[in-house]
C-alpha positions as CSV (number, residue, x, y, z in Angstrom):
1,M,-79.1,138.0,94.8
2,S,-81.5,140.4,93.1
3,A,-81.6,144.1,94.0
4,L,-84.1,145.7,96.4
5,F,-86.8,148.0,95.1
6,L,-89.2,150.5,96.8
7,I,-92.7,150.0,95.4
8,V,-94.7,153.2,95.3
9,R,-97.9,154.4,93.6
10,L,-97.2,157.1,91.2
11,A,-100.0,158.8,89.3
12,G,-102.1,155.9,90.1
13,E,-99.7,153.2,88.9
14,R,-97.5,150.8,90.9
15,V,-93.9,151.4,90.0
16,A,-90.4,150.5,91.3
17,I,-87.6,152.7,92.4
18,R,-84.1,151.2,93.2
19,A,-84.0,151.1,97.0
20,A,-80.3,152.1,96.8
21,Q,-81.4,155.5,95.5
22,V,-83.8,156.1,98.4
23,E,-82.5,157.7,101.5
24,S,-85.7,157.4,103.5
25,V,-89.5,157.3,103.2
26,V,-91.3,160.1,105.1
27,E,-94.5,162.0,105.6
28,I,-94.0,165.6,104.5
29,G,-95.4,168.3,106.7
30,E,-95.7,172.0,105.8
31,V,-94.4,172.8,102.3
32,I,-93.3,176.4,101.7
33,P,-94.0,177.5,98.0
34,V,-91.0,178.9,96.1
35,P,-92.0,181.9,93.9
36,G,-91.0,181.4,90.3
37,A,-90.3,177.7,90.6
38,A,-91.3,175.2,88.0
39,A,-94.8,173.8,88.4
40,H,-93.6,170.4,89.5
41,V,-91.7,171.9,92.4
42,A,-94.2,172.0,95.2
43,G,-91.8,174.0,97.4
44,L,-89.4,173.5,100.3
45,A,-89.9,171.5,103.5
46,A,-87.9,171.0,106.7
47,L,-86.7,167.4,107.2
48,R,-84.5,166.3,110.0
49,S,-82.8,169.7,110.5
50,R,-82.3,170.3,106.7
51,V,-84.2,171.7,103.8
52,V,-85.4,169.5,101.0
53,T,-86.9,170.4,97.7
54,V,-90.4,168.9,97.4
55,I,-91.2,167.5,93.9
56,D,-94.8,166.6,93.0
57,C,-94.3,163.6,90.8
58,A,-97.9,163.7,89.5
59,V,-97.3,167.2,88.2
60,S,-93.9,166.2,86.8
61,L,-95.6,163.4,84.9
62,R,-98.4,165.7,83.8
63,A,-100.8,163.2,85.4
64,G,-103.3,165.8,86.6
65,A,-103.8,167.3,90.1
66,P,-101.0,167.4,92.6
67,A,-100.6,164.5,95.0
68,P,-103.3,164.6,97.7
69,V,-101.1,162.8,100.2
70,R,-97.7,163.7,101.7
71,A,-95.9,160.4,101.5
72,A,-92.5,161.0,100.0
73,A,-89.4,159.1,99.0
74,V,-86.3,161.2,99.8
75,V,-83.5,160.9,97.3
76,T,-80.2,162.8,96.8
77,L,-79.1,163.9,93.3
78,D,-75.9,165.9,92.7
79,G,-75.6,166.6,96.4
80,H,-79.1,168.0,96.8
81,A,-82.0,166.3,98.7
82,Y,-85.4,165.9,97.1
83,A,-88.6,164.6,98.6
84,L,-90.6,162.9,95.8
85,L,-94.3,163.1,96.6
86,V,-96.1,159.9,95.7
87,D,-99.6,158.6,95.9
88,G,-98.5,155.9,98.4
89,V,-95.7,153.7,99.5
90,E,-96.1,149.9,99.6
91,D,-92.9,148.2,100.7
92,V,-89.2,147.4,99.9
93,V,-89.0,144.1,98.1
94,E,-86.6,141.9,96.3
95,A,-87.2,141.5,92.6
96,S,-87.6,138.1,90.9
97,G,-84.5,138.5,88.8
98,E,-82.7,141.3,87.2
99,P,-84.3,144.3,85.5
100,R,-85.1,143.6,81.9
101,P,-85.8,145.7,78.8
102,L,-89.2,147.3,78.6
103,P,-91.7,144.9,76.9
104,G,-92.8,147.5,74.5
105,A,-93.0,151.2,73.8
106,V,-93.9,153.3,76.8
107,G,-95.6,156.5,75.7
108,G,-96.1,159.9,77.1
109,E,-94.3,161.1,80.2
110,W,-93.9,157.5,81.4
111,G,-91.5,157.0,78.5
112,R,-89.4,159.8,79.9
113,I,-88.9,158.2,83.3
114,A,-89.1,154.4,82.6
115,R,-85.8,152.7,82.3
116,A,-86.6,149.0,82.5
117,A,-89.2,146.6,83.9
118,V,-88.8,144.5,87.0
119,E,-90.8,141.5,88.2
120,V,-92.0,142.0,91.8
121,Q,-94.3,139.6,93.6
122,G,-95.6,138.2,90.2
123,D,-96.2,141.7,88.7
124,L,-94.1,143.4,86.0
125,L,-93.5,147.0,87.1
126,L,-91.9,149.9,85.5
127,L,-88.5,150.8,87.0
128,V,-88.4,154.5,87.1
129,D,-85.4,156.9,87.0
130,V,-85.8,159.6,89.7
131,A,-83.6,162.1,87.9
132,P,-86.2,163.0,85.2
133,L,-88.9,163.3,87.9
134,V,-86.8,165.9,89.6
135,A,-86.0,167.6,86.4
136,G,-89.6,167.9,85.3
137,V,-90.5,168.8,81.7
138,E,-89.4,171.8,79.7
139,P,-92.1,174.6,79.7
140,G,-94.1,174.3,76.5
141,S,-93.0,170.8,75.7
142,R,-95.5,168.1,74.8
143,A,-95.8,164.5,75.9
144,A,-94.9,162.0,73.2
């Protein structure tokens, strides 16, 4: 049996995230900015009686303006909860086979987060790693 993947729109592109990495999909309400935080950290939000760090994936990818919507995939890394703001959430689906090596070079910030490709409903999608999205980019670094 193939693994399950959450399909989201990220910086205008359909991508896959391993469903096992996703705790929940939510709509984020009020986000409180954190002074001095990295640009991709939108702030903090209350979610089910706990605080999560809100990461704007479009900013993390240097893809332009912050996400206009508040759909988020909640993930936990190193014991901390993060809400990854995405353009939209489609569905959880089973891939048509196992992840495979990327079909070619993936440039720019996409190369930083893409780990493989998965076939989902006839489309080949990037399988993204959530850790580099949470980490963002080093100040002053340039996309490849």
